[in-house]
N, C-alpha and C positions, 0 to 999 in steps of 0.2 A: 504494500500500500504506500503510495507516494505521499510525502508531506505536502500540504497545501494550506493556503491562507483563506479564511472565511470571515466575512463581515456580518455580524448579527446585531440587531437592534433590540434592546430590552429596556424595561422600566424597573427601577428599584427605588426604595424609600431610604433616604439617608438623613441622618441628623446633622444639621449644620452646627458649627461650634457655638453659635449664639443660642440655638435651641438646647444643646447639651448643657450649657451653663444655666439656662433658665430652669431646666428640670432639676439640676443639682441644687440650685439655690432654693427651690421650692420645697424640697424634701428634707433639707437639713434643719436643725434647730436654730433658734435665734443666737444662742451662745456660739454655735459653730459658724453661723453667718458672720458674727463679729470677728472671729478668727480669720475667716476667708477674706473679709474686707481689709483687715490689718495686713495680711500677706500681700494683697493687691496694692495697697498703698505703698508698701516697701518696694515692690517691683515695677510699678508704673508711675512715672513722674507726672503723667498727664492727669492723674486722678488725685484729688485732694479732698480732705474732710473740712467742712465748714466749722469754724469756731462758734459754739452756741451763743456767745455774746457778740458775734459779728453781725453787723447790719448788712444783709445780703444786697449785692449790687444787681443792676439790671442784667448784667452779662452772666450772672451765676446760673447754674443749672441744678437747683435742689431737687430732690426726688419726692419729698413728702407733700404730695398734692392733696391727699385725703385729709379731711378734718379730723382732728384727734382731740382727746379729752385732756384736761390739766394733768400734769405729772402726778404719779402716785407717790405716797410717802415712802413706800418701800419698793425698790426696784426689783430686788431679788427675793425670791420666795423658795423655801425649802419644801420638797415633796418627799415623803417617806413611802417606800414600797410596802405594800401589805401582802402578807402570805395568806394563801387560801388553805383552809383547814380540810384535811381529808379524813375519811372515816377509818380507813385501814392503814396501819403503820407497818412499813417494811423495815428491813435492817438499816439502822442508822437514821430513820426518819424521826423527827421530833414534832409532836403535836403542838398546837397553839397554846394549850394550857401549860406547856412546859417551857414557855418563853422565860428566859432568865431575867428579862426586864419587868416581868409582871409576877404577881403572886400566883402560886399554884392552887388547885382546889384544896380546900381544907386548911389553907394557910392564910388567915385573915390579917396577919401582921405584915406591915410593910418592912422593907429592908432597913435595918438600924444604921446608925451613924458609923458604927465600927466597921460594918461591911463596906460602906461607901469609902471609908478611908483605906480599907484593904485593897480596893481596886483602883485607887487614885494613881498608882504608879504605872498602871498598864498602858497609859497613853504614850509613854516614852519607850516602850520595848515591845517587840513582836513576840508571838508565841514561839516561833522557831528559835529566835535568839535566846529566849528564856530557857527553852529545853536544852539547847546545845550547851548553854552555860553550866548545866548540871551534869553533863556527861563526864567531866573530869573527875567526878566523885564516884563514878560507877566502876565496879571491879568485875567486869565480865570479860569473856574471851574476846580477842580482837575481831573474830568473825561476827560475834553477836553485836559488838559495838559498831561495826561497819553497817550492819543491817538496821540497827536502831537509828543511826544517823540518816540512813536512806528513808526509813519510815516516817521520820519527823517531817521530811519534805512532802510526804503523802497525806498528812493530816489536813482536814478542812478547817475553816475558820472557827468552828465550834470545838475543835480538838478531837474529832472522831477519825478513826483510821478508815480510809475509803478504798483501800486496795486489798486484794486477796493474795495469797501465796502464789496461786496460779498466774495471776496477772504480773506479779513481780518476776516470776521465772521466765516469762515470755520476753522480758526486756534484757536478760543477761545471757551470757554464753552457757552452753550446756553444763560445763564443768563448774560453773559458778552458781548453779541453781541451789536453792535452799530446801532442805528436807523438812517434813512436817514437824518432827520433834524440835528441830532447831528453830523453826518458825514460831512455835508456841513459846519457846524460851525467849526469843526476841520480843514478841508482843508483851510477854510478862515483864520483861525488863523495861520496855517503854512505858508500861502502865505504872511503874514505880515512881515515875517522875512527877514533879509538881507542875500544875495543880492536879489534885486527885481526880481521877476519872478520865484524864487525857489518854488517848490511845484506845479508848473503848470502840468496839465495832458496831454498837447499837445502843439505844437508850437504856435498855434493861441492864446491860453490862456496865454502863456508866454509873447508874444508880447503885448497883451492887458493889462496885469498887469503893464508892464513897461511904456506903453503910458499913463495909468491912473494917474500915479504919477508925470508926467511932469507938470511943472508950467503952469497955465492957459494962461500965456502970450507967451508960446512957439508957434511960427508960424506954422500953418498947423496941430497942434496937434489934434484938433477936427476932421478934415477931415481924418487924419491918423487913428484915432480910429474907425471912421465909416467904413473905408475901411476894417479894420481888422474884425470888427464885422459882416459886411453885405456882403462883397465881397472878402473874403480872397482867394478864388480860383483864382480870376482874378489877385490878387496881386502876387500870386505864379507864374502865367503864364506871368507876366509882360505885361498884356494886357492893356496898357495905353489908347488905343482908346476906348475900352469897358467901362473902368472906367470913361473916359471923358463924354461919352454919358449918363451913369447912373447918374452921379452927375451934369451933365449939367454945366460944368465949363471948363476952358482952360486946355490944356494938360500940360502946364508948371506947373500949380498948382498941378495937379495930380502927376507929377513926383517929385515935391518938397515934397509932403506928403509921397510918397513911399520912397523917400530918407531918410526921418525922421524915417520911420519904419525900413529901412535897417541899421540905426545906432544903433538900440537896440541890446542887447546881446541875441542871440538865445540859448546860453548855459551858463546860469548864474552860474552853479556849477562848470564849467570846470576850472575856475581860481584857485580852491582849489584842483584840481586833476591833478597834473602835469603828463603829459603823459610820462611814462617811456620808454626810448629808448630800443629797442630790439637789443642786441649785438650778433653778430654771428662771427664765425671764418670761412672765406672762405676755403673750402677744395681743390678747384681747382683754378689754376691761368691760364688765357688764354693770350698768347702773340703771336705776329706775328713774324714768322721766315721764311725768304726766300719766302715771298709773300703768306704764308699759316698760318692760325691760328692754334696753337697747344696748347694742355692742359698738364699741369704738376701739380704735387702735391705741395701744399703750405707747405714748410718745417716746418713752425712754428706749424703746426697741428700734425705732426708726432712725437709721443713720442719715446724716446730712452730707451728701457727697456732691461734688461738682467738678467740671473740667477746669484744669489750670489754664486760665485765659492767656497768660504770658506765653506759654509754650504753644497754645493753639494759634495765637496771632503770628508767631514765628513760622509755623507750618503753612498758614494761609498766604504768607508773603513769599514762600519758597515754591517756585513753579514745579520743582521735582518732589515736592513734599509727599505726594501720594505714594511714592515708591520707597520712601525711607522707613527705617524701623520705627521711628517716632510716630509716623502716620498710622502704623499698625497699632501702636499703643493707644493712640487717640481713639481709634475705632473700638478697641477693647474696653477702654474707659467708658465710652458711650453705651456699649452693650451692658456693662456692669450696672450703670446707673438705671438704664431702662429695665433690666431684668429684676433689679431689687425693687423698683417701683411697682412692677407687675406682681412681684411676690407678695408684697404687703396689700396690694389692692385685692388680690385673690383671697388672701387670708381673711381680710375684713369682710368680703362678700360672703364667704363660707360661714364665718362667725355670726354675721347678722342673720343668715338663713337658719342657723341652728337655734339661736336665741329666739327667733320668731316662732319656731315650732315647739320650743320647750318652755314657753311662758309659765306653764303650770309648775314645772320643776323649780324654777327660780322663786315662785311664790309659795309652794307648799313642800318642796323637797322631793326625795327619791320616790316616794309613794305616788307621786303625780307624773313621773317620767313617762313619756309616750314613746311608742316604737318609732324608730327612725333608721332608714337604710341609706347607703351612699347614693344609690340611684335616684332617690327622691331629691336630694340636694343637687345632684349632677343635672337632672332634667330641668330643674328650675333655673339654674345658672348657665345652662347650655355648655357644660363642661363634661369631660370624660370622667368616668368613675375612678380611673387611676389617678387623675389629677386631684380629686377630692380625697383619695386615700393618702396622697403625699401631703396635702395641706393639713389633714387631721393628725398626722403622725409627728410627735415631738413638738407640737404647738399647744400652748396652754392658754387657758381662760381664767381670769381671776374674778371671782364673784363674792357676794356676801356670804355664800355657803362654803367657800373655800376655793382652792385652785384645782382645776380639772383639765386633763388633756382633752382636746377636741373630740377624739374618738370615743371618749367616755359617754357621749350623748347618743351614740349609735348602738342599736341592739334590736334583736328580733322581738316579735310580739306574740301574744296568745289571744285567741278569739274570746269575746265575751258574749253573753246571751242577748245583748242589745245590738249585736252586729258590729261592734267596735273591736278594739284590741287593747290589751294591756302589755306594757313592756316587761321584759325579764327583770329589769332593775326595780320596777314597781312591785312585782311579785315577790322578789327577795326582801324588799322593805316590809311588805305586809307579813311575810313569814317571820321576820324578826319581831314585829309587834306582837304577833300571836304567841310566839315562844316566850317573849318577855312577860306576858300576862298569864301564862299557863300555871297550873298547879305543879310545883316542882316534884311533888311526891307521885303525881300521875301525869307525866309529860304527854303531850299530844303526839301520836304517831303520824306517819305520812298519810294514812287513809283519812284520819280525822282532819288533818290540815287541808287535804283535798276537798273535803266536804265544806269546810269553812270558806275556802276560796270560791267554791261553787255557789255558796249562799250569797256571796257578794257579786255574783254574775260572771265569774272568771272560770271558764271551762278548761280544765287542765287535767292531764292524766296523773296518776299517783307517781309513776316513775319520773315524770317531769318535775313534780314537786320535790322528790328526793334529790334530783340533780340540782335544782335551784337551792335547796336547803344546804347541800354540801358547798355550793359555790358561795353562799352567804356566810360560810363558816359556822353553821349551826350543827352541833353534834347529833348523834342518834339518840333515840329514846333512852337507851341504857346509859349513855354518857351524860344525859341531862337529868337523870333521876337522882333525887336526893332523899336519903332516909330509907 
């Protein structure tokens, strides 16, 4: 077959550099946008930032054309991530009630001042450094010490051992693999380090390690250890009646032993891992005006950029200016200004559409949240769903009810008997209200919760109620029962 040349005509869709930049600026957060602008200001002399106190000249090209509200008192807002509670606990999983920052069930006493002073030094030292510093006192074989040092690096932030012997052996040469008996010796050596409970492979082992080192004179220590070793599932479910029958003792004694367990630290390594606050800049401000909630841009997030007119004038006087590197930078600066302006315009339009549809939420809270999907906003604004998805990701709205990511206001709905729909957020809020008002000795099961929702006109299946209950962090009947 002889080689030949062929000419073919075809159409293909390509993204121009300007469109690529527009998409990038739209999907990043405001803090990332500030970093992007800072980098551009360093690289492009044609782009400059306007001094806030500078009286703009006619030739300036500011980007903030949209009306904004007066500056907020606080520009930065901290947002804490919330963990969803699950009903089944696996190896190493820690339930919400085992949060080291909160009291455990049966432990009404808040942490005392002595405990606070004990953990005050943790801000200056990491868990890894703290554990490695103790290894000089260990009198183990070199092989054991080598593996202890390796396992310290495998601990998670809570101090739990997250790898198995099999996983470790896959990372080393065959002649370096560790045998089962040596592995147990290494883990045991790791678990002798301070804080007590570090190196545990799951919550049950962590609590057991801490109970074992309590003085023999500690009241109910022996019973507490038996509960952890033999009937940990009943302790998690707070089934005091079952434990009473199993140990054939009074319920007050069972509760005292469980209270002792609750006083142990389920996250021994957390004191050396200060949870870093996540800082965000709210892009949208929601305020009430004339009995309606309205959205406006947060002025502190809108950068004031313009073209450097001195360099621009030099380029305009240069006949060959269009082919110089500086002329390319001028075009890039103009693209940057235009794309940032378009970014904030789109964010504002989406924010206004969300607020208009969620008026009841801002007035009454989660229980009044209405179902909302991306397509609904996209159709109104004549934008693509992917654009709405980019806008609602990592963009925040500050309201009188708190700071929310824009995607927080989107969710599926459940049909009502009146032909309308109730959002998943509203159903979870209703479930929380029902559980808060229930008789703790006879908690409401999922079937009863389903009936109560149906009585309010919300038609939902029992399995859906169970799913929403778990998503709302509400435990099962056994976990909620008291007495």
